[in-house]
C-alpha positions as CSV (number, residue, x, y, z in Angstrom):
1,M,4.9,21.3,1.0
2,T,5.3,17.6,1.8
3,V,4.7,14.4,-0.1
4,Y,3.2,11.8,2.2
5,F,3.7,8.2,1.1
6,I,0.7,6.6,2.8
7,G,0.1,2.9,3.4
8,A,-3.6,2.4,2.7
9,G,-3.5,-1.2,4.2
10,P,-4.5,-4.4,2.4
11,G,-7.9,-3.3,1.2
12,D,-10.4,-2.9,4.0
13,P,-10.8,0.9,4.2
14,E,-11.0,0.6,8.0
15,L,-7.4,-0.8,8.1
16,I,-5.8,2.5,7.1
17,T,-4.1,4.2,10.1
18,V,-5.8,7.2,11.7
19,K,-2.8,9.3,10.6
20,G,-3.1,8.1,7.0
21,Q,-6.8,8.7,6.9
22,R,-6.3,12.3,8.3
23,L,-3.8,13.1,5.6
24,V,-5.9,11.6,2.8
25,R,-8.8,13.9,4.0
26,S,-6.7,17.0,4.3
27,C,-4.2,17.0,1.4
28,P,-5.2,19.1,-1.6
29,V,-3.7,16.6,-4.0
30,I,-4.1,12.8,-3.9
31,L,-2.2,10.4,-6.1
32,Y,-3.3,6.8,-5.5
33,A,-2.5,3.4,-6.9
34,G,-6.0,2.7,-8.2
35,S,-5.3,-0.9,-9.2
36,L,-4.7,-1.9,-5.6
37,V,-6.2,0.9,-3.4
38,P,-10.0,0.7,-3.2
39,A,-11.9,4.0,-3.8
40,A,-13.5,3.7,-0.3
41,V,-10.1,4.6,1.2
42,L,-10.5,8.0,-0.3
43,E,-14.0,8.7,1.1
44,G,-14.3,12.1,2.9
45,H,-11.5,13.8,1.0
46,G,-11.6,17.4,0.0
47,A,-8.8,17.3,-2.5
48,E,-8.7,19.6,-5.5
49,Q,-7.0,16.8,-7.5
50,V,-7.5,13.1,-7.3
51,I,-5.5,11.1,-9.8
52,N,-5.3,7.4,-10.3
53,T,-1.7,6.6,-11.1
54,A,-2.2,3.1,-12.3
55,E,-1.8,4.1,-15.9
56,L,1.0,6.6,-15.4
57,H,4.8,6.0,-15.6
58,L,7.3,7.3,-13.1
59,D,8.2,10.5,-14.9
60,E,4.5,11.5,-15.1
61,I,4.0,10.9,-11.4
62,I,7.1,12.9,-10.5
63,E,5.9,15.7,-12.8
64,L,2.5,15.8,-11.0
65,I,4.3,16.1,-7.6
66,R,6.6,18.8,-9.0
67,Q,3.6,20.8,-10.1
68,A,2.0,20.4,-6.6
69,D,5.3,21.5,-5.0
70,A,5.3,24.6,-7.2
71,K,1.9,25.5,-5.8
72,G,2.9,24.7,-2.2
73,Q,0.3,21.9,-2.1
74,D,0.8,18.8,0.1
75,V,0.4,15.5,-1.7
76,A,-1.1,12.2,-0.4
77,R,0.7,9.5,-2.3
78,V,-1.4,6.5,-1.5
79,H,0.0,3.0,-1.9
80,S,-1.5,-0.4,-0.9
81,G,-0.4,-2.3,2.2
82,D,2.7,-0.7,3.7
83,P,4.6,1.5,1.2
84,S,8.0,0.2,2.4
85,L,7.2,-3.3,1.0
86,Y,7.1,-3.7,-2.7
87,G,5.7,-0.1,-2.9
88,A,8.2,1.2,-5.5
89,I,8.6,4.3,-3.3
90,G,12.4,4.1,-3.4
91,E,12.6,5.3,-7.0
92,Q,10.1,8.1,-6.2
93,I,12.1,9.2,-3.2
94,R,15.3,9.3,-5.2
95,H,13.6,11.9,-7.6
96,L,12.2,13.9,-4.7
97,R,15.6,14.2,-3.0
98,R,17.1,15.4,-6.3
99,L,14.3,18.0,-6.6
100,G,14.6,19.0,-3.0
101,I,11.0,18.1,-2.2
102,A,10.2,17.1,1.4
103,F,8.5,13.7,2.0
104,Q,7.3,11.5,4.9
105,I,6.4,7.8,5.0
106,V,3.3,6.8,6.8
107,P,3.3,3.0,7.5
108,G,0.3,0.8,6.8
109,V,-1.0,-2.7,7.6
110,T,0.6,-5.3,5.4
111,A,-1.1,-7.9,3.3
112,T,0.8,-10.5,5.3
113,A,-0.7,-9.3,8.5
114,A,-4.2,-9.3,7.0
115,C,-3.7,-12.9,5.8
116,A,-2.6,-14.0,9.2
117,A,-5.6,-12.4,10.8
118,L,-7.9,-14.1,8.2
119,L,-6.4,-17.5,8.9
120,D,-6.5,-17.0,12.7
121,V,-2.8,-17.8,13.1
122,E,0.3,-16.4,14.8
123,L,3.2,-16.4,12.4
124,T,5.9,-16.8,15.0
125,L,5.4,-19.6,17.5
126,P,7.9,-20.7,20.1
127,Q,9.8,-23.9,19.1
128,V,8.1,-23.8,15.7
129,S,9.3,-20.7,13.9
130,Q,10.6,-17.4,15.2
131,T,11.4,-16.0,11.8
132,L,9.2,-14.6,9.1
133,I,10.6,-14.1,5.6
134,L,8.8,-11.7,3.3
135,T,9.9,-12.2,-0.3
136,R,8.6,-12.4,-3.8
137,Y,8.9,-14.8,-6.7
138,A,11.4,-13.6,-9.3
139,T,10.0,-13.5,-12.9
140,K,10.6,-10.2,-14.6
141,S,13.8,-9.3,-12.6
142,D,16.5,-11.4,-10.9
143,M,16.7,-11.7,-7.2
144,P,20.0,-10.5,-5.5
145,P,22.5,-13.3,-4.8
146,G,21.5,-15.5,-1.9
147,E,17.8,-14.5,-2.1
148,E,16.5,-17.0,-4.6
149,L,13.5,-18.9,-3.1
150,H,15.5,-22.1,-2.7
151,D,18.1,-20.2,-0.7
152,L,15.6,-18.7,1.6
153,A,13.7,-22.0,2.0
154,R,16.8,-23.6,3.6
155,H,15.9,-21.8,6.8
156,G,12.6,-23.6,7.1
157,A,11.1,-20.4,8.6
158,T,7.6,-19.0,8.1
159,M,7.5,-17.5,4.6
160,A,5.2,-15.0,2.9
161,I,5.6,-15.0,-0.9
162,H,4.3,-12.2,-3.0
163,L,3.6,-12.2,-6.7
164,G,3.9,-15.9,-7.1
165,V,0.5,-17.5,-7.5
166,Q,0.9,-17.8,-11.3
167,H,4.1,-19.8,-10.7
168,L,2.8,-22.0,-7.8
169,S,4.1,-25.3,-9.3
170,R,7.6,-23.9,-9.5
171,I,7.4,-22.5,-6.0
172,V,6.2,-25.8,-4.6
173,A,9.1,-27.6,-6.3
174,E,11.6,-25.2,-4.7
175,L,10.1,-25.5,-1.2
176,L,9.6,-29.3,-1.1
177,P,13.2,-30.3,-0.4
178,H,13.2,-28.0,2.7
179,Y,9.7,-28.1,4.0
180,G,8.4,-31.6,3.0
181,L,5.2,-32.7,1.4
182,D,3.1,-32.4,4.6
183,C,4.1,-28.8,5.2
184,P,1.0,-26.5,5.6
185,I,0.5,-23.8,3.0
186,A,-2.2,-21.2,2.4
187,V,-3.0,-19.0,-0.6
188,V,-5.1,-15.9,0.2
189,H,-6.8,-13.9,-2.6
190,R,-7.4,-10.2,-1.9
191,A,-7.3,-10.4,1.9
192,S,-9.7,-8.0,3.6
193,W,-11.5,-7.0,0.4
194,P,-15.2,-7.8,0.1
195,D,-14.4,-10.7,-2.3
196,Q,-11.6,-12.1,-0.3
197,D,-11.1,-15.9,-0.6
198,W,-8.5,-18.4,0.4
199,V,-7.5,-22.0,0.4
200,T,-5.3,-24.0,2.7
201,G,-3.6,-27.3,2.2
202,T,-0.1,-28.9,2.1
203,L,2.6,-28.7,-0.4
204,A,1.3,-32.0,-1.7
205,D,-2.2,-30.8,-2.7
206,I,-2.1,-27.0,-2.8
207,E,-1.7,-26.8,-6.6
208,A,-4.9,-28.7,-7.3
209,K,-6.8,-26.6,-4.7
210,V,-5.7,-23.3,-6.1
211,S,-6.5,-24.4,-9.6
212,E,-10.0,-25.2,-8.5
213,K,-10.4,-21.8,-7.0
214,G,-9.0,-20.1,-10.1
215,F,-6.7,-17.7,-8.4
216,R,-4.5,-16.0,-11.0
217,R,-3.3,-12.7,-9.3
218,T,-3.5,-10.5,-6.2
219,A,-2.8,-13.5,-3.9
220,L,-0.3,-14.0,-1.2
221,I,1.3,-17.4,-0.4
222,L,2.0,-18.3,3.3
223,V,4.0,-21.4,4.1
224,G,5.2,-22.9,7.3
225,R,4.5,-25.2,10.2
226,V,2.9,-22.3,12.3
227,L,-0.2,-22.5,10.1
228,T,-1.4,-25.7,11.8
229,A,0.8,-26.1,14.8
230,E,-0.8,-27.1,18.0
231,A,2.2,-28.4,19.9
232,F,4.4,-25.5,20.9
233,A,5.7,-24.0,24.2
234,D,4.0,-21.0,25.9
235,S,6.0,-17.8,25.5
236,A,8.2,-16.6,28.4
237,L,6.4,-13.2,28.3
238,Y,3.4,-14.4,30.2
239,N,5.0,-17.3,32.1
240,V,4.2,-17.1,35.8
241,A,7.8,-17.7,36.7
242,T,9.2,-15.0,34.4
243,E,10.3,-11.8,36.0
244,H,10.6,-8.6,33.9
245,L,10.4,-4.9,34.1
246,Y,6.7,-4.8,34.6
247,R,6.1,-7.9,36.7
248,S,7.8,-9.7,39.6
249,P,7.8,-13.5,39.6
250,S,5.0,-15.2,41.4
251,P,5.9,-16.9,44.7
């Protein structure tokens, strides 16, 4: 028996991996985060049990897994996006190790990747930004030392900020000293879902634009010069003068 922590992707049911889809369709027990995973991701399953865990607490989820283990049944534990990012799988894994229950993690497409695709941008451009910081805005729990937003903003790198749209004014205030009023920013609501929507602007005007849209939750904030950059160097990878393992330099 194995518990498979499966990344369902950002919302579009076609963005789950082939492996993830195969496991969803073959496991006799499915536990899925119904508040963030669309039902369409589960289409074609033949499971005996399909349980939405949105209203369950951790102990109840672990008990369901323990019951499946006792029956020798594999479990598809389906999370949104990639389960390794804000998926709360660490606490589940800790219990599974204590119980001696086998598990595997199946990666998924992240919300950040879906947002970049929607905005038609590359998040790492030569001479603009070669670093992407994935973080969240702390409200209910403190961030570790050195990981407060103003600490991370000092790098000036491309940043993806989860769970922050309700606190956009505070986020803008912390970013401004390091990015400047003219820095591009985008707020994307439910990327890849049928009702996806987004707004782009600068740190100077994004609050008004988001207020007009009415975004209150399930939105990702992307900030950085890469969002509108046009002046940047070509990468060395495809440069005609660059020699590497697969290509000799052109004469």
